[in-house]
C-alpha positions as CSV (number, residue, x, y, z in Angstrom):
1,M,96.1,99.2,96.2
2,C,92.3,98.4,95.1
3,G,89.2,99.2,94.9
4,I,86.3,96.8,96.3
5,C,83.2,95.8,96.0
6,G,80.1,93.4,96.5
7,F,76.6,92.4,98.0
8,I,74.8,89.9,100.1
9,N,71.8,88.3,100.1
10,Y,70.9,89.6,96.9
11,D,67.5,89.2,94.7
12,L,68.7,89.6,91.7
13,P,68.8,87.0,88.6
14,R,72.3,85.4,88.6
15,D,73.5,86.7,85.0
16,E,71.7,90.3,86.5
17,A,73.9,89.8,89.6
18,E,77.1,89.5,87.2
19,R,76.4,92.3,84.7
20,V,75.6,94.4,88.2
21,I,79.1,93.7,89.8
22,E,80.6,94.6,86.9
23,R,79.2,98.0,86.3
24,M,80.6,98.3,90.4
25,C,83.7,97.5,89.4
26,Q,84.1,99.5,86.2
27,A,82.7,102.4,88.5
28,M,86.0,102.1,90.1
29,Y,88.3,101.3,87.5
30,H,90.4,104.1,88.2
31,R,91.9,102.7,91.6
32,G,92.4,99.3,89.7
33,P,93.9,99.9,85.8
34,D,95.7,96.3,86.3
35,D,93.6,93.7,87.0
36,A,89.7,93.0,87.7
37,G,87.9,89.8,89.8
38,T,85.0,88.6,90.9
39,Y,83.3,85.8,93.1
40,L,79.5,84.6,92.8
41,D,77.6,82.2,94.7
42,Q,74.0,81.9,95.4
43,R,74.1,84.6,98.5
44,A,77.2,86.5,98.0
45,V,79.2,88.8,95.0
46,L,82.7,90.0,95.8
47,G,84.2,92.1,93.1
48,M,87.5,94.1,92.8
49,R,89.7,96.3,90.5
50,R,93.6,96.3,91.2
51,L,96.8,98.2,91.3
52,S,99.5,95.6,91.4
53,I,102.2,96.9,94.0
54,I,103.4,93.6,95.6
55,D,103.2,90.1,93.8
56,L,102.5,91.9,90.3
57,Q,101.8,88.7,88.4
58,G,100.3,86.3,91.5
59,G,98.1,88.7,93.7
60,H,94.9,88.3,91.3
61,Q,91.6,88.6,94.1
62,P,89.5,87.4,95.1
63,I,92.1,85.5,97.3
64,P,90.3,81.7,98.9
65,N,91.7,80.1,101.8
66,E,93.0,76.4,101.0
67,D,89.0,74.8,101.1
68,Q,87.5,77.7,99.5
69,T,85.6,78.6,102.7
70,L,86.4,81.8,103.1
71,W,87.1,84.7,100.4
72,V,88.6,88.1,100.5
73,V,88.7,91.0,98.5
74,A,91.2,93.8,100.4
75,N,92.4,97.2,99.5
76,G,95.4,98.7,101.1
77,E,98.6,97.5,101.9
78,I,100.1,95.2,104.7
79,Y,103.0,96.4,105.9
80,N,104.1,93.5,108.6
81,F,102.7,90.4,105.8
82,R,106.2,88.6,105.4
83,Q,106.2,88.2,108.8
84,L,102.7,87.2,109.5
85,R,103.0,84.8,106.7
86,E,106.3,82.7,108.3
87,E,104.1,82.5,111.3
88,L,101.0,81.3,109.3
89,Q,103.0,78.8,107.3
90,K,104.3,77.3,110.7
91,R,101.1,76.7,111.7
92,G,100.4,75.1,109.1
93,H,98.8,76.9,106.1
94,T,99.8,76.6,102.5
95,F,99.8,79.6,100.5
96,K,99.4,80.2,96.7
97,T,100.5,83.8,96.2
98,G,103.2,86.5,97.3
99,S,100.0,88.7,98.2
100,D,99.6,90.6,101.1
101,S,96.1,89.9,101.0
102,E,96.2,86.3,101.3
103,V,97.9,86.6,104.9
104,V,94.5,88.1,105.8
105,V,92.2,85.5,104.6
106,H,94.5,82.9,106.3
107,L,94.5,85.0,109.7
108,Y,90.9,85.7,109.7
109,E,90.4,81.6,109.7
110,E,92.4,81.2,112.5
111,Q,91.3,84.3,114.7
112,G,88.2,85.9,113.0
113,A,87.8,89.5,114.1
114,E,90.6,89.1,116.2
115,C,93.0,89.1,113.3
116,L,92.6,92.9,112.9
117,H,94.6,93.7,116.0
118,H,97.6,92.0,114.2
119,L,97.8,93.8,110.9
120,I,100.1,96.9,110.6
121,G,99.0,99.0,107.3
122,M,96.2,100.5,105.6
123,F,93.0,98.5,104.5
124,A,89.3,98.3,103.6
125,L,88.8,94.3,103.6
126,A,85.4,91.9,102.8
127,I,85.4,88.3,104.1
128,W,83.0,86.2,102.7
129,D,82.7,83.2,105.1
130,T,80.5,80.1,103.1
131,K,80.3,78.1,106.1
132,N,78.5,80.1,108.3
133,Q,76.9,82.3,105.5
134,S,78.4,85.5,107.0
135,L,80.4,88.5,105.7
136,F,82.9,90.7,107.4
137,L,83.8,94.4,106.6
138,A,86.5,96.3,108.7
139,R,88.3,99.2,107.9
140,D,91.9,100.1,109.0
141,R,92.5,101.9,112.4
142,L,92.6,105.5,111.4
143,G,90.7,105.5,108.3
144,I,93.4,105.7,105.5
145,K,91.6,103.4,103.1
146,P,87.7,104.2,102.6
147,L,84.7,101.5,102.8
148,H,81.0,102.1,102.6
149,F,77.7,100.4,102.8
150,A,73.8,100.3,101.9
151,R,70.9,98.3,102.6
152,V,68.0,97.7,99.3
153,R,65.6,95.6,101.3
154,D,67.5,92.9,102.7
155,T,70.4,93.2,100.4
156,V,73.6,94.6,101.9
157,I,75.5,96.5,99.4
158,F,79.6,97.7,100.3
159,G,82.1,99.7,98.1
160,S,85.3,101.9,98.4
161,E,83.9,104.7,96.9
162,I,80.0,105.4,96.6
163,K,79.8,105.3,92.8
164,S,80.5,101.9,93.1
165,L,77.3,101.4,95.4
166,L,75.4,103.4,93.2
167,E,75.2,101.4,90.5
168,Y,73.2,98.7,92.3
169,P,69.5,98.8,91.3
170,G,67.1,100.1,93.4
171,L,69.5,102.3,95.8
172,V,67.8,105.5,95.8
173,R,69.9,108.5,95.1
174,S,68.3,111.1,97.5
175,P,70.6,113.6,99.2
176,D,70.0,113.4,103.4
177,P,68.9,116.9,104.4
178,L,70.7,116.6,107.9
179,A,74.2,115.6,106.0
180,I,73.8,118.6,103.8
181,N,73.1,120.6,107.2
182,L,76.7,119.0,108.5
183,Y,78.9,119.9,105.2
184,L,77.9,123.7,105.4
185,T,79.3,123.7,108.9
186,Y,82.7,121.0,108.0
187,E,82.7,121.6,104.4
188,Y,82.6,117.8,104.8
189,V,80.1,115.0,105.8
190,P,81.5,113.4,108.9
191,A,81.4,109.6,108.8
192,P,79.3,107.5,109.8
193,Q,77.0,109.7,107.3
194,S,77.2,110.0,103.9
195,I,75.9,113.1,101.8
196,F,73.4,110.5,100.7
197,Q,70.4,109.0,102.7
198,S,70.7,105.5,102.0
199,I,74.5,105.1,102.3
200,Q,77.0,104.8,105.5
201,K,80.7,105.1,105.9
202,L,82.0,102.2,108.1
203,L,84.3,104.0,110.8
204,P,87.9,103.9,111.2
205,G,88.9,100.9,113.3
206,H,85.4,99.4,113.2
207,F,84.3,96.0,111.5
208,L,80.9,95.2,110.6
209,I,79.4,91.7,110.1
210,V,76.6,90.6,108.2
211,D,75.6,86.8,110.1
212,Q,73.2,84.5,108.2
213,S,69.9,85.8,109.1
214,G,70.9,89.3,107.6
215,R,71.3,90.8,110.8
216,I,74.1,93.7,110.7
217,Q,76.5,94.1,113.6
218,I,78.8,97.1,114.2
219,Q,82.0,96.6,116.5
220,Q,84.7,99.3,117.3
221,Y,88.5,97.2,117.8
222,W,90.6,100.5,118.2
223,D,90.3,103.8,119.1
224,L,92.7,106.9,120.3
225,D,93.9,107.2,123.7
226,Y,95.4,110.2,125.1
227,R,96.0,109.2,128.4
228,S,98.9,107.6,130.6
229,K,101.1,110.0,129.6
230,I,105.1,108.9,128.8
231,S,107.7,110.5,131.1
232,L,111.2,110.7,129.6
233,A,114.2,111.9,131.4
234,S,115.0,114.8,128.9
235,L,113.8,116.5,125.5
236,E,116.7,114.7,123.8
237,E,115.3,111.4,124.9
238,Y,111.8,112.6,123.5
239,R,113.4,113.2,120.4
240,E,115.2,110.0,120.0
241,A,112.0,108.2,120.8
242,L,110.4,109.9,118.2
243,I,112.5,109.9,115.3
244,D,113.3,106.0,116.0
245,K,109.1,105.5,115.8
246,L,108.8,107.6,112.3
247,T,112.2,105.6,111.0
248,V,110.3,102.6,111.8
249,A,107.1,104.0,110.3
250,V,109.0,104.8,107.3
251,Q,110.6,101.6,106.6
252,R,107.3,99.6,106.9
253,R,106.3,101.7,103.8
254,L,109.3,101.1,101.6
255,I,108.0,97.6,101.0
256,S,107.3,97.6,97.2
257,D,107.8,95.7,93.7
258,V,106.9,99.0,91.8
259,P,108.5,102.7,91.9
260,L,108.6,104.5,95.2
261,G,108.7,108.1,96.3
262,T,107.6,111.1,98.1
263,F,105.7,114.2,98.2
264,L,107.7,117.1,99.3
265,S,106.1,120.3,100.1
266,G,109.0,122.2,101.7
267,G,107.1,122.0,105.4
268,I,108.0,120.6,108.2
269,D,106.2,117.3,107.9
270,S,106.9,116.0,104.2
271,G,110.9,117.4,104.7
272,L,111.6,114.7,107.9
273,I,109.8,111.8,105.7
274,A,112.0,112.5,103.1
275,S,115.2,112.9,105.7
276,V,114.4,109.6,106.8
277,M,114.0,108.0,103.5
278,S,117.3,109.3,102.3
279,K,118.9,107.6,105.6
280,V,117.3,103.9,105.4
281,S,116.4,103.7,101.8
282,S,118.9,101.5,99.8
283,G,118.1,102.9,96.6
284,K,117.6,106.7,95.2
285,V,114.9,108.7,96.7
286,D,112.6,110.4,94.4
287,S,110.4,113.7,95.6
288,F,107.9,115.6,93.9
289,N,106.6,119.0,94.4
290,I,104.2,121.2,92.5
291,G,104.4,125.2,92.3
292,F,102.1,128.2,91.4
293,R,102.6,131.5,89.9
294,E,100.9,132.7,92.8
295,K,103.5,134.0,95.3
296,S,101.7,133.8,98.6
297,F,100.8,130.1,97.5
298,D,104.0,128.5,96.1
299,E,106.0,126.5,98.6
300,S,108.1,125.3,95.5
301,E,111.6,126.8,96.4
302,Y,111.4,125.7,99.9
303,A,110.8,122.1,98.5
304,R,114.0,122.4,96.5
305,A,115.9,123.5,99.2
306,V,115.0,120.5,101.3
307,A,115.9,118.3,98.2
308,Q,119.4,119.9,97.7
309,Y,120.0,119.8,101.5
310,L,119.0,115.9,101.7
311,G,121.0,115.3,98.5
312,I,117.4,113.6,97.2
313,S,116.2,113.4,93.4
314,H,114.0,116.3,93.1
315,R,111.4,117.0,90.4
316,S,109.0,119.9,90.4
317,Q,106.1,120.9,87.9
318,L,104.9,124.8,87.9
319,F,101.2,125.1,87.2
320,D,99.0,128.2,86.4
321,T,95.6,129.2,87.0
322,S,94.3,127.3,83.3
323,S,95.8,124.1,84.6
324,L,94.0,124.1,87.9
325,L,90.6,124.8,86.3
326,A,91.0,122.2,83.5
327,A,91.5,119.8,86.2
328,L,88.1,121.1,87.9
329,P,85.7,118.6,85.9
330,K,87.8,115.2,86.4
331,V,87.9,116.2,90.2
332,V,84.3,116.8,90.8
333,D,83.8,113.7,88.8
334,Q,85.8,111.9,91.4
335,M,84.4,113.2,94.7
336,D,80.9,111.5,95.0
337,E,80.3,113.5,98.0
338,P,80.9,117.6,97.9
339,L,84.1,118.4,99.4
340,G,84.8,122.2,100.2
341,D,88.4,121.6,100.8
342,A,89.9,123.5,97.8
343,S,93.1,121.8,98.0
344,I,91.8,118.5,96.4
345,L,92.6,120.4,93.1
346,P,96.3,120.9,93.7
347,T,96.7,117.6,95.4
348,Y,95.0,116.0,92.2
349,L,97.5,117.9,90.1
350,L,100.5,116.5,92.7
351,C,99.3,113.2,92.1
352,K,99.0,113.2,88.6
353,F,102.0,114.9,88.0
354,C,104.2,112.3,90.8
355,R,102.3,108.9,88.5
356,Q,104.2,110.1,85.5
357,F,107.1,108.8,87.3
358,V,106.4,106.3,90.3
359,T,103.8,104.5,91.6
360,V,103.5,104.9,95.2
361,A,104.4,107.8,97.1
362,L,104.8,108.7,100.9
363,S,102.8,111.7,102.6
364,G,103.3,113.8,105.3
365,D,99.4,113.8,106.4
366,G,99.1,113.3,110.0
367,G,101.7,115.5,111.2
368,D,99.8,118.5,112.1
369,E,97.1,116.5,114.0
370,L,99.3,114.6,115.8
371,F,101.9,116.9,116.8
372,A,99.5,120.2,116.5
373,G,100.9,122.1,113.7
374,Y,97.7,124.6,113.4
375,Y,97.1,128.2,113.7
376,T,93.9,127.2,115.5
377,Y,95.8,125.7,118.2
378,Q,97.5,128.9,119.1
379,A,94.3,130.4,118.8
380,H,92.8,128.6,121.5
381,R,95.4,130.0,124.0
382,L,94.8,133.8,122.3
383,A,90.9,133.4,122.6
384,K,91.3,132.9,126.6
385,L,93.3,136.3,126.7
386,Y,91.4,137.9,124.5
387,T,87.9,137.1,126.6
388,L,89.1,138.5,129.5
389,I,88.9,142.1,127.6
390,P,85.4,143.3,128.8
391,R,83.0,142.4,126.4
392,F,82.0,146.2,125.6
393,I,85.3,146.9,124.3
394,R,85.5,143.9,122.6
395,Q,82.4,144.5,120.7
396,T,82.4,148.3,120.5
397,I,85.6,148.6,119.1
398,L,87.9,145.7,118.6
399,E,85.7,143.9,116.5
400,K,84.4,146.5,114.8
401,L,88.3,147.5,113.8
402,I,88.6,143.9,112.7
403,N,85.7,144.1,110.4
404,R,86.7,146.9,108.6
405,L,90.5,145.4,107.5
406,P,91.1,145.7,104.0
407,V,90.4,142.8,102.3
408,S,93.0,140.3,100.8
409,T,93.0,137.6,98.9
410,D,96.7,136.6,99.8
411,N,97.2,132.9,101.3
412,F,96.5,132.9,105.3
413,S,96.3,136.6,104.9
414,F,96.1,138.8,108.1
415,D,92.2,139.7,107.7
416,F,91.2,136.7,106.9
417,R,92.3,135.0,110.0
418,A,91.3,138.0,112.5
419,K,88.1,137.9,111.0
420,K,87.8,134.3,111.5
421,F,89.0,134.2,115.1
422,I,86.6,136.6,116.3
423,S,83.4,134.6,114.4
424,G,84.5,131.8,117.0
425,I,84.5,133.9,120.2
426,G,81.4,133.1,122.3
427,Y,81.3,129.2,122.0
428,P,82.7,126.5,123.6
429,G,86.1,125.8,122.9
430,H,85.5,122.5,120.9
431,V,82.7,124.2,118.8
432,R,84.9,127.2,118.3
433,H,87.5,125.4,117.2
434,Q,84.9,123.7,114.1
435,I,83.6,127.6,113.3
436,W,87.2,128.6,113.0
437,M,87.6,125.5,110.8
438,G,84.6,125.5,109.0
439,S,82.4,127.2,106.5
440,F,79.2,128.6,107.8
441,T,78.1,129.4,111.6
442,P,74.7,128.2,112.8
443,D,73.3,132.1,112.2
444,E,74.8,132.5,109.2
445,K,72.6,129.2,107.8
446,R,70.0,130.6,109.2
447,D,69.9,133.4,106.3
448,L,71.9,130.9,103.7
449,L,68.8,128.1,103.8
450,H,65.5,128.1,102.1
451,P,62.9,128.1,105.0
452,D,61.4,124.5,103.4
453,F,64.7,123.1,104.0
454,Q,65.4,124.6,107.4
455,A,61.9,122.9,108.2
456,A,63.3,119.7,107.1
457,I,66.4,120.0,109.8
458,Y,64.5,121.4,112.7
459,G,66.3,120.4,115.7
460,H,69.2,119.1,114.1
461,D,72.5,119.5,116.2
462,E,75.2,120.5,113.6
463,F,77.5,119.8,116.6
464,S,76.4,116.3,117.1
465,P,79.4,114.4,115.9
466,I,81.6,116.6,117.9
467,R,79.6,116.0,121.2
468,T,79.6,111.7,120.1
469,Y,82.8,111.8,119.4
470,L,83.7,113.9,122.9
471,R,81.4,111.5,124.8
472,S,84.2,108.5,124.6
473,A,87.0,110.2,124.3
474,K,90.4,109.0,126.3
475,V,91.8,112.7,126.9
476,E,93.6,114.7,129.5
477,D,93.2,118.3,128.6
478,W,91.8,120.7,126.2
479,L,94.1,120.0,123.9
480,D,93.8,116.3,123.9
481,A,90.6,117.1,123.5
482,I,90.8,119.0,119.9
483,L,94.2,117.0,118.4
484,Y,91.4,114.3,119.2
485,L,88.5,115.7,117.1
486,D,91.0,116.9,114.3
487,M,91.9,113.4,114.1
488,K,88.4,111.9,114.3
489,L,87.0,114.7,111.7
490,Y,89.0,116.8,109.8
491,L,91.9,114.3,109.2
492,Q,89.6,111.1,108.5
493,D,86.9,113.0,106.6
494,D,88.3,115.7,104.4
495,L,92.2,115.4,104.4
496,L,92.4,111.4,104.3
497,V,89.4,111.4,101.6
498,K,91.0,114.2,99.5
499,T,94.4,112.1,99.6
500,D,92.6,108.9,98.4
501,R,90.0,110.4,95.7
502,A,93.0,112.5,94.5
503,S,95.4,109.6,94.5
504,M,93.2,106.8,93.3
505,A,92.2,109.1,90.3
506,N,95.5,109.0,88.7
507,A,96.1,105.1,89.7
508,L,99.0,106.2,92.3
509,E,99.1,104.8,96.0
510,V,99.8,107.0,98.9
511,R,101.5,106.1,101.9
512,V,101.0,108.0,105.6
513,P,104.0,107.0,107.5
514,F,102.8,109.5,110.7
515,L,99.5,107.5,110.9
516,D,101.5,104.1,111.7
517,H,99.2,103.0,114.8
518,E,102.4,102.8,116.3
519,L,104.0,106.0,115.7
520,V,100.4,107.4,116.6
521,N,100.0,105.6,120.3
522,F,103.1,107.0,120.7
523,A,102.2,110.8,119.9
524,T,99.1,110.7,121.8
525,R,100.9,109.7,125.0
526,L,103.1,112.6,124.8
527,P,102.7,115.7,126.9
528,S,100.9,118.4,125.8
529,H,103.6,121.1,126.3
530,L,105.7,119.0,123.9
531,K,103.2,119.5,121.2
532,L,102.3,123.3,122.0
533,R,104.9,125.5,124.3
534,G,103.4,129.0,124.4
535,L,102.4,129.7,121.0
536,T,105.0,127.5,119.6
537,T,103.0,124.9,117.6
538,K,104.9,121.3,117.2
539,Y,107.6,122.0,119.5
540,L,109.2,118.5,119.9
541,L,108.6,117.8,115.8
542,K,110.8,120.9,115.3
543,H,113.3,120.1,117.8
544,S,113.5,116.6,116.1
545,A,113.8,118.0,112.7
546,K,117.3,119.7,113.9
547,G,120.3,118.3,112.0
548,L,117.9,116.6,109.5
549,L,116.2,119.7,107.8
550,P,117.5,123.4,107.4
551,P,116.7,125.7,110.1
552,S,114.8,127.8,107.3
553,I,112.4,125.1,107.2
554,I,111.9,124.3,110.5
555,H,110.7,127.8,111.6
556,R,109.2,129.0,108.7
557,P,105.7,130.0,109.1
558,K,103.2,127.3,108.1
559,K,101.7,128.0,104.5
560,G,99.2,125.3,104.0
561,F,98.7,123.5,100.3
562,G,96.2,126.0,99.0
563,I,95.2,127.7,95.9
564,P,93.9,131.3,95.1
565,V,90.6,130.8,95.6
566,A,89.5,134.4,96.4
567,K,91.2,135.6,93.2
568,W,90.3,133.3,91.2
569,I,86.1,133.7,91.8
570,K,86.5,137.3,90.7
571,A,88.4,136.6,87.5
572,E,88.5,133.3,85.6
573,L,85.6,131.8,87.7
574,R,83.4,134.3,87.4
575,P,81.6,133.2,84.9
576,L,81.0,129.9,86.2
577,F,80.3,130.9,89.7
578,V,77.4,133.4,88.4
579,E,75.6,130.5,86.2
580,I,76.2,128.2,88.9
581,F,74.5,130.5,91.6
582,D,71.8,131.8,89.1
583,K,68.7,132.7,91.0
584,G,66.2,130.5,89.3
585,K,68.4,127.6,89.6
586,I,68.8,128.1,92.8
587,K,64.9,128.6,93.5
588,A,64.1,125.8,91.9
589,Q,66.7,123.7,93.7
590,G,64.9,124.7,97.2
591,I,67.7,124.5,99.2
592,F,69.2,127.6,99.4
593,N,68.0,131.5,99.6
594,P,68.8,132.8,96.3
595,D,68.9,136.3,97.2
596,Y,71.3,135.4,100.5
597,L,73.6,133.4,98.0
598,H,73.5,136.3,95.6
599,R,74.4,138.8,98.1
600,L,77.4,136.5,99.4
601,L,78.7,136.6,95.6
602,Q,78.2,140.1,94.7
603,E,79.9,141.2,98.2
604,H,83.0,139.5,97.4
605,L,83.3,140.2,93.6
606,S,83.0,144.0,95.1
607,G,85.8,143.5,97.4
608,Q,83.8,144.2,100.2
609,F,84.3,141.4,101.8
610,D,86.6,137.9,101.5
611,H,83.8,135.2,101.4
612,R,86.2,132.4,99.4
613,K,85.3,129.5,102.1
614,K,81.7,130.3,102.2
615,L,81.6,130.3,98.2
616,W,83.7,127.3,97.5
617,T,81.7,125.5,99.7
618,L,78.7,126.1,97.9
619,F,80.4,125.9,94.7
620,M,81.6,122.3,95.4
621,F,78.1,121.6,96.5
622,Q,76.2,122.9,93.4
623,M,79.3,121.2,91.3
624,W,78.4,117.6,92.9
625,Y,74.2,117.9,93.1
626,E,74.6,119.1,88.8
627,R,76.9,115.7,88.8
628,Y,75.2,113.6,90.7
629,I,72.0,114.3,91.3
630,T,70.6,116.1,87.8
631,G,73.3,114.6,86.0
632,A,74.4,117.6,84.5
633,N,77.9,118.3,84.0
634,Y,79.8,121.8,83.5
635,K,82.7,121.0,81.3
636,S,83.4,124.4,80.2
């Protein structure tokens, strides 16, 4: 696991180029505290920070091929590198290290971009070709590992994190108004855009080539495909096939030269991974969980129950509000884009706790998006029934009653879900899904945004990422389409970004068995009724968990990895929210309507409305803005 960076076609003096690449690497020190390396010639510069996982002594990067005409820096893990290495050696390649990254440079030497089809793993990589004077960048199929790029005059810059690119002289830090508009809708900035006008994200399943003339070409090499559904004779055959695929995926991710464990939330996804680990691991299985004193958000008792059922080692740590709030400045510093997902805080603390004992951890990310685990999938079914009720009755009776429900600050409270549900009614299904998942609707943003800012984004369609993805989606029905969008948006640009930044801030490598691309190919081709049957979510996954997890875990309601934001805003965070949302400051910024923002905060503080998602989304934007644009730091 590493942080990689570099630039090509630079117009800096050589000694300045050396200082710049050192700063770019240093900005990502947290991603790789074990080692650092650089390569520099007249046209290209590569850099990396390394967290040693495989070949601890010999895996120094950048790594060349035999004649040093190709140089690679890579972030991530190639799980099938030993098999690929044997095949390459038989064809005459010579290896100097035991690193998985060295396999990449030799495979690229033979096959060019086609090498990506042979890699099983999570990765972001850069290869400098001295013969062709070209730079090759690539990102793994699902986007587990990040990669950003930018252009300053003729120079192309790249890096694992935006903060690394910001070290390059002349790169403008201007926020992108269109990206801000997207953030307010999604709670993150969908790829390929970033929050900065000058920086883009390389999409998952894509590679980029900068040729000798400096021209950039981007091409897709892999995508999700929900067509050609699998047809097996019985539910039991589907179960066996799924467990076989998951077992292979977990086994692949147990390769490590450092201590390894697994996250255990007490849910079905992490529980299944822990269960498979307990069966295939040759050593002791260590599991980790954190809990909260606020009961509606705490899952630690369920995690303990799973660990006891499986007979595996389990460590848990209880956090209170002060612990979470103390982590906030560090989290903001790590997030070089605003992220409105409040679970970044407990994820950061879980990674910090876990890193005390292991260097690698497995995670259950991806299970909900592959097997239909969210309440919103049920809500789409209910919405079809709800819209059969005459509009007059809905608007004059039902929706008024829902809006008058007493406000609760509990996790996934009924009033919160009911009000979210009716907010999406009236939109097309794919847009409605995002309304339910995100923060601000188009109408709400007209009140939120300053008139001058509205003029700057006039005509921009905040749902264009959804429409763009759907135009090329290989799907068969409405559930396929929604799952595809969640894989391409929520998982890719929220959950995986959150996990990458939270884990790398603590020098912890997190591996994701559910996102093994062979398991993903199997899951996308499952019939939809095996994912959502009636209102039962994760139908096949729950059936497959029988005998592997306690029945009470399999059938308990989904809880999520949340924190009591709604209560915090009224108590511990109140002074900071009042300071951040100061009317004078908001007015001078010129993005938001200070009166509307003040009203949101006052309605929440009074208990009149629950604006937790909206206020947290705005709060994290303001914290990011102060850190990365104005340069102030709220560390009190």
